[in-house]
N, C-alpha and C positions, 0 to 999 in steps of 0.2 A: 504494499500499500504506499503510495507516494504521499507527500505532504498535502497536496490538494485534496486527495481522497480522504485523508485523515481529518482535515478541517471540515469537509462537507459532512462526514459521518458525525463528528462532534456536534455540528449545528443541528443536524437532524435529531440526535439524542437529546440535546438540550431543549428543543421544541417540545418533545414528548414529555420531558421532565417537568417542564413548566405546567403541563396539564396535571401531573401528579401533585405538584406543589399547590396549584389552585384548589384541588380536591381536598388536600390536607388542610389548607387555610380555611376552607368552608367548614370543615368539621370542627376546627378549633373555635370558629365563630359561633357555631351552633351550641358549643359547650359554654359559651358565655365568658370566655377568657378575655382579659384586657388586650387592647391593641398592642401595647408594649410586649406583652408575653407572646402574642401571636406573631409579631414581627421577629422576635428573637428565635422562636422555633422555626419559622419558615426560612429565615437566613441560614440557620444551621443545616436544615434539610437541603436548601439550595447548594450550600457548600459541599455537603456529602455527595449529592447527586451530580452536580455540574463541575466539580473540581476533583474530588477524591476518586470517584468511580470512573472517570474517563482520563485520569491522569496518565496511566501507562498505556492503556489500550481502550479505544472507544467502544464500550459495550453498554448495553441497555441496563436499566435498573433491575428488571426481572432476571437478567443473566448474572448479576453481581450482587444482588441484595444481601446475600449471605455474608458479605464482607463487613457488615455493620460491626461485628465484634472486633475486627482489626481496627476499624475506624475509631470506635469509642474507647477500646481497651489500649490502643497504642498510639495511633496517628494523632488523634485530636488532643490526647493528654500531653504528648511529648513534642509535637510539632506545631501546634496552634498556640501561640502565646496568650490568646484571649480565653483559653479554656479554663474553667473553674469547676469545682465539684457541683455547683448549682447548674452550670450549663450542660453538664453531662447528664 
């Protein structure tokens, strides 16, 4: 896969991921959470889906969703300076 194909694949995946994020955001709104809390959670999910999961290889969320353990247990804690116990 050349760079152009890589970029196109990433953009396609990101478009689908925004659908997932919007569904997640709607669920949080229905639960009555504050806007600040909803934004924090959706930002973290956006980072997970659109940065972490397509970092090495552009694959979809259903193909790689099992990697949440690696993300929360290692990557987010050790590589993201803004991570806190509360954000995990």
